[in-house]
N, C-alpha and C positions, 0 to 999 in steps of 0.2 A: 344657245340653242338647246343644250342639255337641260338647262334650268327650266325653260318653258315647257319642255317635254315632261319633266317631272311634275310640274304644276297641273298639267292636263291629266296625268294618270291618277293624281290624288283625288279623293272624293270632295264634294263641295262642302261638307260639314266641317272642314278644317282639321281632319285627322292627320296626325303625324306619326311616323314610325317610333316604336319604343326604344330601339337601339340605334344610335348614330355613331358612325366611325369618324372620329376627329383625329387628324394627324397633328401631333405636337412637335415642336422643335427639339433639338438635342439639348439634354439637360447638362448642366455643369457638373464635372466630376468633383465630388467633395470627400473622397476617400483619402486624400493626401494628408498626412499629419503636419500640423503646423510646427515650425521650428521652435525649439525651446529657447526661452530667453537666456541671455548670457549669465545673468545673476542667478537664475534658477539652476543652470548647469554648474556653476561654482558651488552653490549650496548643496546640490546633490553629490558632487564630488567630495566635499568636505564631510558630509554626514553619511558617506557610504559605510556600510557595516563590514567590518573586518573581523572574521572569526578568529578566536585565539588559537594558538598552536596546540595541537593535541599532544599531551605529554604521554610518552610511552614508557612504561616501567622498565627499568633495566633488566635484561635477561629474558624479556618476553619473546624477542625474535633473535635469530642467529645473526652474528656479525657478518656484514657483506665484505669486509676487508679480509683478504686471504693472508694468512701468515706466510712470511717468506721462508721457504725451505732451503736448507743448505745444500749446495751441490755435492753430489757424491764424487768419489775418485774417478769413476768411469766418465761422468759428465765433464769433469775438469780435463780429462785426457782428450775427449772429443773436441772441447773448445780449443785446446792447444793445437790439435791437428788442423782445425778450421783456420786458426790464426796463421799457421805456417802455410796452409794452402792459399790463402788470400795474399800473403806476402810474396810467394814464389811464382804465382800464376798471373799471367797478363790477360787471360780470357777465362771467365767463370760464367757459364750459361746455365740458366734454370729452365728445366722442362718438366711438364706434368706427365706422369706415367698413367696411362689409361688402360689398366688391366692387361699389360703385356705379359706373355708367358716367359718362363725361364729360358726356353730355347730362343725366343726372339731377343731377349736381353743379352744372351751370350753372343748371338750373331752381331748385334749392334755394338757390343763392346769390342769385338774383333775388328769390325770395320773402322771404328773410331781409333783404335789403338794403332792401326797402320799409318794414320796421319799424325800420331803423337798426341792424341786426345784421350784422356782417362775419364772413366765414369765413377762418380763417388756418391755414396748414400749416407745421409745424416738425418737424424730425427729432427722434425721441424721445431720442436720445443727447444732443443739444444741450439739449433741454428738461430732462432729468434732471440734467445738469451745472449748469444754471442754478438749478433748484429745490433742489439739495443745500445751497447756502449761503444760502438766502433764508428769509423767514418763511412761504413757501408750500410748505415741504418736505413737508407732509402730503398734497399732491396727487400725489406721485411714483407711488404704486401705480396711478393711473388711466391712466398713459401706458404701455400694453402693446399692442403690435401697431399697426396703422394707425389713427391717431387724428386728429381734426379739432377745432379750437377755434372756438367761437362766441363772439364778443366784441362787447360793446356798452358805451357810456359810461353808460347807464342800465339798471337791472335790468328788462328787458322779458321776464319769464319766461313769462307766459301767451301772448304772441305766438310765442315760440320753440317752446313745446309744441304749439301749434296747427299750426305749419308742419311740425314733425317728424312729425306724425300721417300726413301724406301722403307721407312718405319712410321706408318700412320698412327701407331699407338702413342708416340711421343709428340706432345704439343709444346712448342717453344713458347716460353712466357717472357723472357727478357735475358739480358746478359750485362755483365760488367767487364768492359774491355778497356784496358789502359786506364783504370780508375775512373771510368766514365760509364754511367748507367744508361743503357740503350733499350728501347722497346724492340718489338719484332720488326717493325718497319725500319727502325734505325739500324738493326743488324743487317737487314737486306741491303740497305744503302751502303753500309760499311763494306760489305762483301764486293760491291761493284767498284771500289776504289782500286787504283793500281798498286802494285807491290812496291816495297821500298827500293828495290834494285832498279825498277823502271823509273821511279821518281828521281833517284840519284843520277841515272843516265840522262834524263831530260834536263836536269839542272846542270850537269857537266857540259852537255852540248850547248845549252844556252849561254853559259859562261864563256866557252870557247868562241862562240859566234860574236859575243860582245867584245872580247879581246882582239879578235881579228879585225872587226870593224873599227875599233879604236886605233889599232896600228895603221890601218889603211888611211884613216883620217889624218893621223899625225904625219904620215909620209906625203899625203896629198897637199897639205898646206905649204910646206917649204918648196915643193916643186912648182906649185902655182905662183908663189911669191917670187921665186927666181925667174920664171918666165915673164912676169910683169916687170921686174927690174930690168931685164934684158931689153924688153920692148921700149921701156922708158929711156934707156941709154941710147938706143938706136935713134929714137925721135929727137934727142937732144944733141946728137953729133952733127957737125957741119956738112958732112957728105950726104946725109939724109935730107938736109934742107936744100942742097944744090940739086939733088935728084928730084926733089918735089917741085922745084921751079920749072925746069924744062917740061916736066910732065904736065904742069898747069898750062904752059904756053901751047903745047900740042893740043890740049883739050880745047883751047880757045880757037 
């Protein structure tokens, strides 16, 4: 219908429009690169240009290796104190000091001292050099920035956490408790454990219960065995058979 209408509108001389819109189909995408042949890949790999190593004249740049400096007498004394501290203490906690004042530090020291916890200060350089050659080398990442040590001869973790709640300037980083490195989450979980006295009481009560149960079982078996033997003897005696006979006649 549309084709016949177009033919009627065109003049009879056979005139056609100069521009015609023709819709073509989708063209194939030819932008993808063809894969390189395996032999050419090998040839390119073999013939790849490797620039020579640039030779630097000696003395042109400063040496990057630092010369080992000998420890001073004061540094050796601090290392000795650290060694004694780690050997005598069962809890060594590391906290970051976030610009606390002298008054806040004094109050914190007094509160911790009531629970038998001491506050120690050591330079990070000395502490890291001590930890490098010891069994506590895994604690080295904790000593970054201004740090403080909370030390006690007994692991008083719950008391330390309660005291630190009132001191927001101190951020607990980790601790070494009974030669075990713990994170902040591990310290919190350790504080929830029962004390040694409670565990010993539970163990003692469990052992007493087991012994009482064992003694009752040992007494029960001989009594039960004697009752069975008595019943067997009664069944085997002639009086019991005669009593069983009239009883059976009465039942019939």
